[in-house]
Structure formats: structure tokens, C-alpha cells
C-alpha positions as CSV (number, residue, x, y, z in Angstrom):
1,K,26.2,-49.8,-37.7
2,M,25.1,-51.0,-34.3
3,K,28.2,-49.6,-32.8
4,K,27.6,-46.2,-34.5
5,K,24.0,-46.2,-33.2
6,K,25.2,-46.9,-29.7
7,S,27.8,-44.1,-29.9
8,V,25.2,-41.7,-31.2
9,G,22.8,-42.7,-28.4
10,K,25.6,-42.3,-25.8
11,I,26.5,-38.9,-27.1
12,I,22.8,-37.8,-27.0
13,G,22.5,-39.2,-23.5
14,I,25.6,-37.2,-22.4
15,V,24.2,-34.0,-24.1
16,V,20.8,-34.4,-22.4
17,G,22.5,-35.1,-19.1
18,C,24.6,-32.0,-19.4
19,I,21.6,-29.9,-20.3
20,A,19.6,-31.3,-17.4
21,A,22.6,-30.6,-15.1
22,A,22.9,-27.1,-16.4
23,V,19.2,-26.5,-15.9
24,A,19.4,-27.8,-12.4
25,V,22.5,-25.6,-11.6
26,F,20.7,-22.6,-13.1
27,G,17.6,-23.4,-11.1
28,I,19.5,-23.8,-7.9
29,S,21.5,-20.6,-8.6
30,C,18.2,-18.6,-9.2
31,Y,16.8,-20.1,-6.0
32,L,19.9,-19.1,-4.0
33,I,19.9,-15.6,-5.4
34,L,16.2,-15.2,-4.6
35,L,16.8,-16.6,-1.1
36,H,19.7,-14.1,-0.6
37,Y,17.4,-11.1,-1.3
38,I,14.4,-12.5,0.5
39,N,16.5,-13.0,3.7
40,K,17.4,-9.3,3.6
41,R,13.9,-8.3,4.4
42,N,12.9,-7.1,7.9
43,Y,10.8,-10.1,9.1
44,V,8.5,-9.1,11.9
45,P,5.7,-11.5,12.7
46,T,2.4,-10.2,14.2
47,N,2.0,-10.4,17.9
48,E,-1.2,-11.5,19.5
49,N,-0.3,-9.6,22.7
50,F,0.3,-6.3,21.0
51,T,0.4,-3.0,22.9
52,I,-2.2,-0.3,22.3
53,L,-1.1,3.2,23.2
54,D,-3.3,5.4,25.4
55,E,-2.0,8.4,23.4
56,T,0.1,8.9,20.3
57,P,3.0,11.2,20.0
58,S,2.2,14.8,18.9
59,F,2.4,14.7,15.1
60,I,2.4,17.8,12.9
61,E,-0.7,17.1,10.7
62,D,1.0,16.6,7.4
63,V,2.9,19.9,7.1
64,L,0.6,22.7,8.2
65,N,-3.1,23.0,8.5
66,P,-4.3,25.1,5.6
67,T,-5.1,28.6,6.8
68,S,-7.1,29.2,3.6
69,K,-9.8,26.8,4.8
70,P,-11.7,28.0,7.8
71,A,-13.0,25.3,10.1
72,G,-16.6,24.6,9.5
73,P,-19.2,24.0,12.3
74,D,-19.2,20.6,13.9
75,T,-21.7,18.1,12.6
76,D,-24.7,17.7,14.9
77,K,-23.9,15.4,17.8
78,S,-27.0,13.3,17.2
79,E,-26.0,12.6,13.6
80,V,-22.5,11.6,14.8
81,E,-24.0,9.3,17.4
82,S,-26.4,7.7,14.9
83,Y,-23.4,7.0,12.6
84,K,-21.4,5.4,15.4
85,N,-24.4,3.2,16.3
86,D,-24.8,2.1,12.7
87,V,-21.2,1.1,12.5
88,E,-21.4,-0.9,15.7
89,S,-24.7,-2.6,15.0
90,R,-23.4,-3.6,11.5
91,A,-20.2,-5.0,12.9
92,D,-22.0,-7.0,15.6
93,S,-24.2,-8.7,12.9
94,T,-21.4,-9.6,10.6
95,T,-20.6,-13.3,10.0
96,D,-17.3,-14.7,8.8
97,S,-16.7,-15.4,5.1
98,D,-17.0,-18.9,3.8
99,E,-13.8,-20.9,4.3
100,E,-13.9,-22.3,0.7
101,L,-13.8,-18.7,-0.7
102,V,-11.2,-17.5,1.7
103,S,-8.8,-20.4,0.9
104,D,-8.6,-19.3,-2.7
105,V,-7.6,-15.8,-1.9
106,I,-4.3,-14.3,-0.7
107,N,-4.8,-10.9,1.0
108,I,-1.7,-8.8,1.5
109,L,-1.9,-5.3,3.0
110,L,0.6,-2.8,1.6
111,V,1.2,0.0,4.2
112,G,3.0,3.2,3.6
113,S,3.9,4.7,6.9
114,D,4.9,8.3,7.8
115,I,7.2,7.1,10.6
116,R,10.1,9.5,10.9
117,P,13.7,8.5,11.5
118,D,13.6,9.4,15.2
119,E,10.2,7.9,16.0
120,D,8.9,4.4,16.7
121,V,5.3,4.9,15.6
122,G,3.5,6.6,12.8
123,R,0.3,6.8,10.9
124,S,-0.5,4.6,7.9
125,D,-0.7,7.3,5.1
126,T,-1.3,4.6,2.4
127,M,-3.2,1.4,2.9
128,I,-3.7,-0.8,-0.2
129,L,-5.1,-4.3,0.1
130,V,-3.9,-6.6,-2.7
131,S,-6.1,-9.6,-3.1
132,I,-5.0,-12.4,-5.3
133,N,-7.9,-14.8,-6.2
134,K,-6.5,-17.9,-7.8
135,E,-10.0,-19.2,-8.6
136,T,-11.3,-16.2,-10.4
137,K,-7.8,-15.3,-11.7
138,R,-8.2,-11.7,-10.6
139,I,-6.1,-9.3,-8.6
140,V,-8.0,-6.6,-6.7
141,A,-6.1,-3.6,-5.3
142,T,-8.3,-1.8,-2.8
143,S,-7.2,1.6,-1.4
144,F,-8.6,2.6,2.0
145,L,-8.9,6.3,2.5
146,R,-7.1,7.3,5.6
147,D,-9.7,9.9,6.8
148,T,-12.5,7.4,6.9
149,Y,-14.2,7.5,10.4
150,V,-14.0,4.1,11.9
151,K,-14.2,2.4,15.3
152,L,-10.9,1.0,16.6
153,P,-11.8,-2.3,18.3
154,I,-10.2,-3.2,21.6
155,K,-9.4,0.5,22.1
156,N,-13.2,1.1,21.8
157,E,-12.9,4.6,20.3
158,F,-13.7,6.2,17.0
159,H,-10.9,7.8,15.0
160,K,-9.7,8.2,11.4
161,L,-8.6,4.9,9.9
162,N,-4.9,5.9,9.8
163,A,-4.9,6.3,13.6
164,A,-5.2,2.5,14.0
165,Y,-1.6,2.0,12.9
166,A,-0.3,4.8,15.2
167,Y,-2.2,3.4,18.3
168,G,-1.6,-0.3,17.9
169,G,0.6,-1.0,14.9
170,I,-0.2,-3.4,12.1
171,E,-2.1,-5.7,14.5
172,L,-4.7,-3.0,15.4
173,L,-5.0,-2.0,11.8
174,F,-5.8,-5.7,10.9
175,E,-8.4,-5.7,13.7
176,T,-9.9,-2.4,12.5
177,L,-10.2,-3.6,8.9
178,Q,-11.9,-6.8,10.0
179,Y,-14.3,-5.0,12.4
180,N,-15.4,-2.1,10.1
181,Y,-15.0,-3.6,6.6
182,G,-15.4,-7.3,7.3
183,V,-12.3,-8.3,5.5
184,S,-9.8,-10.8,7.0
185,V,-6.1,-9.8,6.5
186,D,-3.1,-11.4,8.1
187,K,-0.2,-10.6,5.8
188,Y,1.4,-7.2,5.3
189,V,4.3,-5.4,3.6
190,A,5.2,-2.0,5.1
191,V,7.6,0.7,3.9
192,D,8.3,4.2,5.2
193,F,9.2,7.6,3.8
194,L,12.9,6.9,3.5
195,S,12.4,3.6,1.6
196,F,10.2,5.5,-1.0
197,I,12.8,8.3,-1.4
198,D,15.7,5.8,-1.9
199,A,13.7,3.8,-4.5
200,I,12.8,6.8,-6.6
201,D,16.4,8.1,-6.5
202,I,17.7,4.7,-7.6
203,L,15.2,4.6,-10.5
204,G,16.5,8.0,-11.6
205,G,13.5,10.1,-10.6
206,L,10.0,10.4,-12.0
207,D,8.4,12.7,-14.6
208,V,4.9,14.0,-13.6
209,Q,2.7,16.9,-14.5
210,V,2.5,19.7,-11.9
211,Y,-0.3,22.3,-12.1
212,E,-0.4,25.9,-11.0
213,D,-2.9,25.3,-8.1
214,E,-0.7,22.5,-6.8
215,L,2.6,24.5,-6.6
216,Y,2.2,26.1,-3.1
217,W,1.4,22.9,-1.3
218,F,3.8,20.9,-3.4
219,N,6.7,23.1,-2.2
220,Q,5.4,22.9,1.4
221,Y,5.7,19.2,1.3
222,I,9.1,19.3,-0.4
223,H,10.2,21.4,2.6
224,A,8.8,18.6,4.9
225,S,10.7,16.0,2.9
226,N,13.9,18.0,3.2
227,L,13.5,18.1,7.0
228,L,13.6,14.3,6.9
229,V,16.7,13.8,4.9
230,E,18.7,17.0,4.6
231,P,20.9,18.9,7.0
232,P,19.5,22.3,8.3
233,E,21.3,24.4,5.7
234,R,19.4,22.5,2.9
235,E,15.9,22.5,4.3
236,N,14.8,25.0,1.6
237,S,16.4,23.2,-1.3
238,D,14.8,21.5,-4.4
239,Y,11.7,23.7,-4.6
240,V,9.8,23.7,-7.8
241,D,9.7,27.3,-9.3
242,H,7.0,26.9,-11.9
243,A,3.9,24.8,-12.6
244,D,1.9,25.1,-15.8
245,G,0.8,21.5,-16.4
246,S,4.1,20.6,-18.0
247,Y,6.1,17.6,-16.8
248,Q,8.6,18.1,-14.0
249,H,11.5,15.7,-13.3
250,L,11.3,14.8,-9.6
251,N,13.9,13.3,-7.3
252,G,13.0,11.0,-4.5
253,K,12.0,13.5,-1.8
254,Q,10.1,15.6,-4.4
255,A,8.2,12.6,-5.6
256,L,7.3,11.8,-1.9
257,A,6.0,15.4,-1.5
258,Y,4.0,15.0,-4.7
259,A,2.4,11.8,-3.5
260,R,1.6,13.2,0.0
261,F,0.0,16.7,-0.3
262,R,-3.8,16.7,-0.1
263,Y,-4.9,20.4,0.1
264,V,-5.7,20.7,-3.6
265,G,-8.7,19.4,-5.4
266,N,-10.9,16.9,-3.6
267,G,-8.6,16.2,-0.6
268,D,-7.6,12.6,-0.1
269,F,-9.4,11.5,-3.3
270,T,-7.2,13.7,-5.5
271,R,-4.1,12.6,-3.6
272,T,-5.0,9.0,-4.2
273,D,-5.1,9.8,-8.0
274,R,-1.6,11.3,-7.8
275,Q,-0.4,8.2,-5.9
276,R,-1.7,6.0,-8.6
277,R,0.1,8.0,-11.2
278,V,3.3,7.7,-9.2
279,V,2.9,3.9,-8.9
280,Q,2.2,3.5,-12.6
281,N,5.3,5.6,-13.3
282,I,7.4,3.4,-11.1
283,F,6.1,0.2,-12.8
284,D,7.0,1.7,-16.2
285,K,10.5,2.4,-14.9
286,I,11.0,-1.1,-13.5
287,K,10.0,-2.6,-16.8
288,T,13.0,-1.0,-18.5
289,M,15.6,-1.4,-15.7
290,D,18.9,-3.0,-16.5
291,V,20.4,-5.7,-14.3
292,G,22.7,-3.4,-12.5
293,T,19.9,-1.1,-11.4
294,I,17.7,-4.0,-10.4
295,V,20.5,-5.3,-8.1
296,K,21.1,-1.9,-6.6
297,L,17.3,-1.5,-6.0
298,L,17.1,-4.9,-4.3
299,D,20.1,-4.3,-2.2
300,S,18.9,-0.9,-1.0
301,I,15.1,-1.4,-0.7
302,I,14.5,-4.9,0.6
303,P,16.3,-4.3,3.9
304,Q,13.9,-1.4,4.5
305,I,10.8,-3.6,3.9
306,T,9.0,-4.9,7.0
307,T,6.8,-7.9,6.5
308,N,5.4,-11.0,8.2
309,L,5.6,-13.0,5.0
310,T,7.8,-16.1,5.8
311,T,10.6,-17.2,3.4
312,E,8.4,-20.0,2.1
313,E,5.5,-17.6,1.5
314,C,7.8,-15.2,-0.4
315,M,9.1,-18.0,-2.6
316,E,5.6,-19.2,-3.2
317,L,4.5,-15.8,-4.4
318,I,7.5,-15.5,-6.6
319,T,6.8,-18.9,-8.3
320,L,3.2,-17.7,-8.9
321,L,4.3,-14.5,-10.7
322,P,4.3,-16.0,-14.2
323,E,0.7,-17.1,-13.7
324,I,-0.7,-14.1,-11.8
325,S,0.9,-11.7,-14.2
326,K,-1.8,-12.7,-16.6
327,Y,-4.7,-12.1,-14.1
328,E,-7.2,-9.3,-14.6
329,V,-6.3,-6.4,-12.3
330,V,-9.0,-4.3,-10.7
331,S,-8.0,-1.1,-8.9
332,W,-10.5,1.0,-6.8
333,H,-10.8,2.8,-3.5
334,I,-13.2,2.9,-0.5
335,P,-15.1,5.1,-0.6
336,D,-15.7,5.8,-4.2
337,E,-19.0,7.3,-5.2
338,D,-20.9,7.1,-1.9
339,F,-19.7,9.0,1.2
340,K,-20.3,12.2,3.2
341,Y,-18.1,14.6,5.2
342,M,-18.6,15.1,8.9
343,T,-16.8,17.6,11.1
344,I,-15.9,16.4,14.6
345,D,-14.1,18.7,17.0
346,G,-13.1,20.9,14.1
347,D,-11.6,18.0,12.1
348,D,-13.1,16.8,8.8
349,V,-13.7,13.0,8.5
350,V,-15.2,10.8,5.8
351,A,-18.4,8.9,6.8
352,I,-19.4,5.9,4.8
353,D,-22.1,3.1,4.7
354,F,-20.0,0.2,5.8
355,S,-22.7,-2.4,4.9
356,Y,-22.7,-1.1,1.3
357,Y,-19.0,-1.2,1.0
358,M,-18.6,-4.5,2.8
359,K,-20.8,-6.1,0.1
360,K,-19.0,-4.3,-2.7
361,L,-15.5,-5.3,-1.3
362,Y,-16.6,-8.9,-0.8
363,N,-17.9,-9.2,-4.4
364,Y,-14.7,-7.8,-5.8
365,I,-12.4,-10.0,-3.8
366,Y,-14.2,-13.4,-3.4
367,T,-16.4,-13.7,-6.5
368,D,-16.2,-13.0,-10.2
369,A,-19.3,-10.9,-10.0
370,E,-19.1,-7.2,-10.5
371,P,-20.0,-5.2,-7.3
372,E,-23.1,-3.3,-6.9
373,T,-22.8,0.2,-8.4
374,D,-26.2,1.6,-7.2
375,K,-27.0,1.5,-3.5
376,Q,-30.7,1.3,-4.4
377,N,-30.3,-2.1,-6.2
């Protein structure tokens, strides 16, 4: 009996050892696979001695300036100067956030750039700050509207927010967010038009509703997408021929056009709504992807991603995924309910109360308290 017990114990030990070895091999294999894809990213650390351009290249503003909208009169200069003074005085009085709060939060800025294949610089058409708070177990996705009128520090000029990326790259955009919104960001993930187009095509396209009043500008932006990726003889291809609120199946460049046009509805606010629908559609597609499509997507898209996240930071975020997937997700944009339009040199910009939104942003990211919803409170 003792011999039998020893034999059984030995067999159990061998089985346990084999299972442990298999788990170890599987773990190492998964690690190596993840490392393989992570190392395909375009790693570009930030540069403290970054260059700020005196002028940016002459961009075509989106596609065409809408001829149906006559330019309104410029906002009174005294009102503009008062706004600028308020921005500067608020920034000068801002103190840094408490270190114990900052240490619990990972802030990563997602940037969608309109850099063209033959250009080195571009504007940041999409800016979403993803804040992961491990203490409150909340993820906050904050969209910054590109037309917000801000001061570009170091350059010492006022421009639309998306100009920061064009004048000084990700570094000046970080400085601009810190100066105007009081939020500290040092990590980013950036993609461009072509990356977006490739991803949607690999996913098999997206289905979205297209309405009649969107059709004209939708096709204008499809034309612009064609100019990016198609030979001259196909620059008028893939137009949408009807729009009645029904779902349209879009390929990559059509989906890009759908996410970009902003001359319908409430300008950039309506465009942000469309972008959120596109992002949700993408997430839904990813949930049902087979292994082959996942591999194809990783092979194609990761080399087109630019980031300053180190290999160790990428692996840390991946290991956190099972935990943070259970976090509450809050999605919003600045501004939301409080803003006004100003016209400066014939160009419409969005003016906001930065003190109000700084407090609101801080409450969302660094505490579990709900932000103020009424400016008078």
C-alpha cells in the first residue's frame, strides 16, 4: 500500500509539474507574441528641445470653405482682448495638482492627425485624453474640440487648439493642454488618416446612418479621401448616391470622410457625435473578430502607430486590461454645455471659461466626485 501511495504521489507530482511547465511555456509564448507586436510600434519619445515653426504649411481647410455660410462680422476687439487676458490671468494663477492624486492616474492622449503622405506636419483633428484612475476605478475619455481658442505657450500666440500640433508637434500640444486646461499629460498615441483607412478596411467596413442634409459634404470629404489614396483617375470614386437616414456600408476612406466633415448640424459638436458612433462601431467589430483578422489588424496597424509609451509601459497596460475592463467609463467633451462663438479675422472659434472647465476636468479625472454641472454653483 505504501508503494502504491508513493507511486500515485509521484504521478500526481509529474502531472502537476507538467501542467506548471505548460502554463509557464504558454505564459512565455504569450509574452513573446505581445512583445513581437509591441516592438512593431513607431516609438518616438518626446524631445525637450523641440522645434516650434514660425509658420505652418498652407493647408486646405478641411476640403472647401462652405460657400453657403457667409462670413459674419468680427467679434469686437475689446471682447477678444478681454478673453485673452482672462486666459492668461487664469493660467498664471494655476497651481500644480497634488502628487498623491496624480500618481494614481495614467493620462494618455490619443491624437488623430491629418498629416498627408507627402507632409511632415499636420493638425490634430482628434484629441482624446484617456485617464485611467486606479484609485477610483474609473476611465475618463475627454475630447477636446479642435476649434477652441487657446494660447500656445512658448510661441506666445492665440490660435485654435489643433494648431498646437502643427506648430510644435506633440510637445507643444502637451504644453498647450497644461497651460490652458491645467492637465498634465506626458504619454501619447498618435495615428493618421491612412492608419484609420487601413483599419476600417481590414475590419470589413462600417455600417452607419447617413441623412439627406449630410450627403453633399459627405461626398466632398469622400473626394478628399480619394485624393489621399487613389490614383487621379479614381478621384471621383465611391461617392454615396442617396441618403435617407438608412444605413450605408462604408469602406475605409468613406468612413474617414464620415468622421471628418463638420459643415452640417452644430459644427464640431455634431462631428464629435459622428466620431463617437464610428468608435463604438469599431469596438463592436473588434469584439467579434476572428484570430486571423486580429493578426492582420495588428500586423497592419501597429507599425503605423506613433507613441512614446515604452515597451515596459505597454506591457504594464496590457496586464492591467483584465482589471480596467471592469472600470466605469465616462465619456465627455470640452466644451459641453457652456461656450460661445467668436469670429476673429473672419474665422469662427470657440471661446470657453477655462476656470470652469479646469475644475470640471479635475473632478472627473482625479476624484470620484461628479463635476459641477451648473456654473453658478
